[in-house]
C-alpha positions as CSV (number, residue, x, y, z in Angstrom):
1,X,-5.1,23.8,-20.8
2,X,-7.5,21.2,-19.4
3,X,-7.4,17.5,-19.5
4,X,-8.4,15.5,-22.6
5,X,-12.2,15.8,-22.8
6,X,-12.7,12.1,-23.5
7,X,-13.1,9.4,-20.9
8,X,-10.2,8.8,-18.5
9,X,-8.8,5.6,-17.1
10,X,-7.2,4.9,-13.7
11,X,-4.8,1.9,-13.8
12,X,-4.5,-0.2,-10.6
13,X,-1.6,-2.6,-10.0
14,X,-3.2,-4.7,-7.3
15,X,-6.4,-6.8,-7.1
16,X,-9.6,-5.5,-5.6
17,X,-10.0,-5.7,-1.8
18,X,-6.9,-3.6,-0.9
19,X,-6.2,0.1,-0.3
20,X,-5.2,0.8,-3.9
21,X,-8.5,-0.4,-5.3
22,X,-10.4,1.4,-2.6
23,X,-8.6,4.7,-3.4
24,X,-9.0,4.3,-7.1
25,X,-12.7,3.6,-6.9
26,X,-13.4,6.7,-4.7
27,X,-11.1,8.9,-6.7
28,X,-12.7,7.7,-10.0
29,X,-16.2,8.5,-8.8
30,X,-15.3,12.0,-7.6
31,X,-13.1,12.8,-10.6
32,X,-16.0,11.9,-12.9
33,X,-18.1,14.5,-11.1
34,X,-15.3,17.2,-11.1
35,X,-14.4,16.7,-14.7
36,X,-17.9,15.8,-16.0
37,X,-16.7,12.8,-18.0
38,X,-16.5,9.1,-17.4
39,X,-13.5,7.7,-15.4
40,X,-12.9,4.0,-15.7
41,X,-10.8,1.6,-13.5
42,X,-8.5,-0.9,-15.2
43,X,-6.9,-3.5,-12.9
44,X,-3.5,-4.7,-14.2
45,X,-1.9,-6.9,-11.6
46,X,1.3,-8.9,-11.7
47,X,5.0,-8.6,-12.4
48,X,5.9,-6.6,-9.3
49,X,3.5,-3.8,-10.3
50,X,5.1,-3.5,-13.7
51,X,2.1,-4.6,-15.8
52,X,0.2,-1.5,-14.7
53,X,3.3,0.6,-15.4
54,X,3.6,-0.9,-18.8
55,X,-0.1,-0.1,-19.5
56,X,0.7,3.5,-18.5
57,X,3.6,3.6,-21.0
58,X,1.4,2.2,-23.8
59,X,-1.7,4.3,-23.2
60,X,-2.6,7.8,-24.3
61,X,-0.5,10.2,-22.1
62,X,-3.4,12.5,-21.5
63,X,-6.1,9.9,-20.8
64,X,-4.5,7.0,-18.8
65,X,-3.1,7.5,-15.3
66,X,-1.9,5.2,-12.5
67,X,-3.0,4.9,-8.9
68,X,0.1,3.5,-7.3
69,X,1.0,2.7,-3.7
70,X,4.2,2.5,-1.7
71,X,4.8,-1.0,-2.9
72,X,4.8,-0.3,-6.6
73,X,6.1,3.2,-6.4
74,X,8.7,3.2,-3.6
75,X,9.8,0.0,-2.0
76,X,9.7,-2.5,-4.9
77,X,11.8,-0.5,-7.4
78,X,14.6,-0.4,-4.7
79,X,14.4,-3.9,-3.5
80,X,13.9,-5.5,-6.9
81,X,16.3,-3.1,-8.7
82,X,17.8,-4.8,-11.8
83,X,15.2,-7.6,-11.6
84,X,12.1,-5.7,-12.8
85,X,11.0,-5.9,-16.4
86,X,10.6,-2.2,-16.7
87,X,12.0,0.9,-15.0
88,X,9.0,2.4,-13.3
89,X,10.5,5.9,-13.0
90,X,11.4,6.1,-16.7
91,X,7.7,5.6,-17.4
92,X,5.8,7.3,-14.6
93,X,6.0,10.7,-12.9
94,X,4.4,11.6,-9.6
95,X,1.3,13.9,-9.5
96,X,0.1,13.9,-5.9
97,X,-0.2,11.7,-2.9
98,X,-3.8,10.8,-2.4
99,X,-4.3,9.1,1.0
100,X,-2.5,7.3,3.8
101,X,-3.6,4.0,5.4
102,X,-2.2,2.8,8.7
103,X,-1.7,-1.0,8.8
104,X,-3.3,-3.3,11.3
105,X,-0.8,-5.9,12.6
106,X,-3.1,-8.9,13.0
107,X,-3.3,-12.7,13.3
108,X,-6.2,-15.0,12.7
109,X,-9.0,-15.1,15.3
110,X,-8.1,-18.6,16.7
111,X,-4.4,-17.8,17.4
112,X,-3.6,-18.5,21.1
113,X,-2.5,-14.9,21.9
114,X,-4.4,-11.7,22.4
115,X,-1.5,-9.1,22.5
116,X,1.4,-8.5,20.2
117,X,3.9,-9.4,23.0
118,X,2.1,-12.7,23.8
119,X,2.0,-13.4,20.1
120,X,5.7,-13.0,19.7
121,X,6.4,-14.9,22.9
122,X,4.3,-17.8,21.6
123,X,6.3,-17.9,18.3
124,X,9.6,-17.8,20.3
125,X,8.5,-20.9,22.3
126,X,7.3,-22.8,19.2
127,X,8.5,-22.0,15.6
128,X,11.1,-19.4,16.4
129,X,10.0,-17.3,13.4
130,X,7.3,-15.0,12.0
131,X,5.4,-16.5,9.1
132,X,3.8,-13.6,7.2
133,X,2.1,-12.9,3.9
134,X,3.1,-10.4,1.3
135,X,2.3,-9.6,-2.4
136,X,5.9,-10.1,-3.4
137,X,9.4,-9.5,-2.0
138,X,9.7,-5.8,-2.1
139,X,6.8,-4.3,-0.2
140,X,6.4,-2.2,2.9
141,X,5.3,-5.3,4.8
142,X,8.7,-6.9,4.2
143,X,10.4,-3.9,5.7
144,X,8.1,-3.9,8.7
145,X,8.3,-7.6,9.5
146,X,12.1,-7.4,9.1
147,X,12.2,-4.6,11.7
148,X,9.7,-6.4,14.0
149,X,11.5,-9.8,13.8
150,X,14.8,-8.2,14.5
151,X,13.5,-6.4,17.6
152,X,11.8,-9.6,18.8
153,X,14.9,-11.8,18.1
154,X,12.9,-14.0,15.8
155,X,13.4,-15.4,12.3
156,X,11.0,-14.8,9.5
157,X,9.6,-16.5,6.4
158,X,7.0,-15.3,3.9
159,X,4.3,-16.6,1.7
160,X,3.7,-14.6,-1.5
161,X,0.3,-14.2,-2.9
162,X,-1.8,-11.8,-5.1
163,X,-3.2,-8.9,-3.2
164,X,-4.6,-8.2,0.2
165,X,-7.5,-10.7,0.0
166,X,-5.0,-13.5,-0.8
167,X,-2.9,-12.5,2.2
168,X,-6.0,-12.5,4.3
169,X,-7.0,-16.0,3.0
170,X,-3.6,-17.4,3.8
171,X,-3.7,-16.0,7.3
172,X,-7.2,-17.3,8.1
173,X,-6.2,-20.8,6.7
174,X,-3.2,-21.0,9.0
175,X,-0.6,-20.9,6.2
176,X,0.8,-17.8,7.8
177,X,0.6,-16.3,11.3
178,X,0.8,-12.6,10.8
179,X,-0.4,-10.0,8.3
180,X,0.0,-6.3,8.1
181,X,-3.3,-5.4,6.5
182,X,-4.2,-1.9,5.4
183,X,-7.1,-0.5,7.4
184,X,-9.5,-0.8,4.4
185,X,-9.1,-4.6,4.2
186,X,-8.8,-5.1,8.0
187,X,-12.0,-3.1,8.6
188,X,-14.0,-5.0,6.0
189,X,-12.9,-8.4,7.4
190,X,-12.7,-7.6,11.2
191,X,-14.8,-10.7,12.2
192,X,-12.1,-13.1,10.9
193,X,-9.1,-11.2,12.4
194,X,-7.4,-10.6,15.8
195,X,-5.8,-7.2,15.7
196,X,-2.6,-6.9,17.7
197,X,-1.2,-3.5,17.0
198,X,-1.5,-0.4,14.8
199,X,1.3,0.9,12.6
200,X,0.4,4.5,12.7
201,X,1.2,7.1,15.4
202,X,-2.3,7.0,16.9
203,X,-4.9,4.4,17.9
204,X,-7.8,3.9,15.4
205,X,-11.4,4.8,16.2
206,X,-12.6,1.4,14.8
207,X,-10.4,-0.6,17.2
208,X,-9.7,1.9,20.0
209,X,-8.4,-0.8,22.4
210,X,-5.6,-1.9,20.1
211,X,-2.3,-0.2,21.0
212,X,0.1,1.3,18.5
213,X,3.5,-0.4,17.8
214,X,5.2,2.5,19.6
215,X,3.0,1.9,22.7
216,X,4.0,-1.8,22.6
217,X,7.6,-0.9,22.7
218,X,8.4,-1.3,19.0
219,X,9.3,2.3,18.0
220,X,10.4,2.6,14.4
221,X,8.4,-0.3,13.2
222,X,5.4,0.5,11.1
223,X,5.2,2.1,7.6
224,X,2.4,4.3,6.4
225,X,0.9,2.7,3.3
226,X,0.2,5.6,1.0
227,X,-1.6,5.8,-2.3
228,X,-0.6,8.3,-5.0
229,X,-1.5,9.4,-8.5
230,X,1.0,9.0,-11.3
231,X,1.1,10.2,-14.9
232,X,3.1,9.1,-17.9
233,X,6.5,10.8,-18.4
234,X,5.1,11.7,-21.8
235,X,2.4,13.9,-20.3
236,X,2.9,17.6,-20.7
237,X,3.4,19.9,-17.7
238,X,-0.1,21.4,-18.6
239,X,-1.7,17.9,-18.4
240,X,0.0,17.1,-15.1
241,X,-1.0,20.5,-13.6
242,X,-4.6,20.0,-14.7
243,X,-4.7,16.5,-13.3
244,X,-3.1,17.6,-10.0
245,X,-5.8,20.3,-9.6
246,X,-8.7,18.0,-10.4
247,X,-7.3,15.2,-8.1
248,X,-6.8,17.5,-5.2
249,X,-10.3,18.9,-5.6
250,X,-11.7,15.4,-5.7
251,X,-9.9,14.2,-2.7
252,X,-10.6,17.2,-0.5
253,X,-14.3,17.0,-1.2
254,X,-16.0,16.5,2.3
255,X,-17.8,13.4,1.1
256,X,-14.5,11.8,0.0
257,X,-12.8,12.7,3.2
258,X,-15.6,11.2,5.2
259,X,-15.4,7.9,3.3
260,X,-11.7,7.6,4.1
261,X,-12.2,8.6,7.7
262,X,-14.9,5.9,8.1
263,X,-12.2,3.2,7.8
264,X,-9.5,5.1,9.7
265,X,-7.6,6.2,6.6
266,X,-7.0,9.9,5.8
267,X,-6.8,12.0,2.7
268,X,-3.2,13.4,2.3
269,X,-2.7,15.3,-0.9
270,X,0.7,16.8,-1.8
271,X,1.6,20.5,-1.9
272,X,2.7,20.0,-5.6
273,X,3.8,17.2,-8.0
274,X,7.4,18.3,-7.3
275,X,6.9,17.9,-3.6
276,X,5.5,14.4,-4.0
277,X,8.4,13.4,-6.2
278,X,10.9,14.6,-3.5
279,X,9.0,12.6,-0.9
280,X,9.1,9.4,-3.0
281,X,12.9,9.8,-3.6
282,X,13.6,10.4,0.1
283,X,11.5,7.4,1.1
284,X,13.0,5.1,-1.5
285,X,16.5,6.0,-0.2
286,X,15.5,4.6,3.2
287,X,14.8,1.1,1.9
288,X,18.4,0.6,0.6
289,X,19.6,-0.7,3.9
290,X,17.0,-3.4,4.0
291,X,17.4,-4.6,0.4
292,X,19.8,-7.6,0.9
293,X,18.0,-8.9,3.9
294,X,14.6,-8.8,2.2
295,X,15.8,-10.5,-0.9
296,X,17.2,-13.4,1.3
297,X,13.9,-13.8,3.2
298,X,13.0,-17.6,3.1
299,X,9.9,-18.3,1.0
300,X,7.2,-20.6,2.2
301,X,5.8,-23.2,-0.2
302,X,2.1,-23.9,-0.7
């Protein structure tokens, strides 16, 4: 059985300018070619990613799908458990991982430090804490800053905003001092940033002189920001299998892989929907130990 022959829609839970929108745009373009039908993008932000999940629940199960990332699909449901307006996993089922985005640990260009260790030393002499930006409490950024601040013996406080571009704006304006931006956003806004470290295992071709967190002595800090494709729990196994096959074909297209490589991200499709679900469950279990500390992170006021 094939997918519904009518137009398809990809739901996106975060504003344009971040890795989720970047992935959805490229996937949508290529899926339209693979399936020979229109594929639209519908951005549904807010409510800890739940507005997009709600739209998935309400839409046709064989025509509306969700491009979710580690925030909305793994960390937030753990950290915000019992506080979310909808149970994500009663509504959505994994189809495939799509791509992985290392994060660039960065500060604004005018900050008086050029390395991560100098940056942390400056904070220790002055404020004694890391002021950072995040979408909401319950993202991979909260996990990473918690790990980094603990290793550096610093406090932390965060300013919540809406999407990667809002986090970038707060950083440039001096309302925060640190951001862990996905490579899509960091690459597009390199002129306004000072990169300090890379979260992935390897240095990036676009900023080859910037060391990894491991190289800087912060092993275990740095989470891969992945993007994945999700379907409604109401979708039939035949629909999920057809969507999986089409998405993998679209993502493994040489042109698609080249576009991700240009910003130092990489295509990373799953071996099967079942494998992707196991990966998400294993990853979510890791966040349990950080839940209480993240929820007690002091919030900055605008």
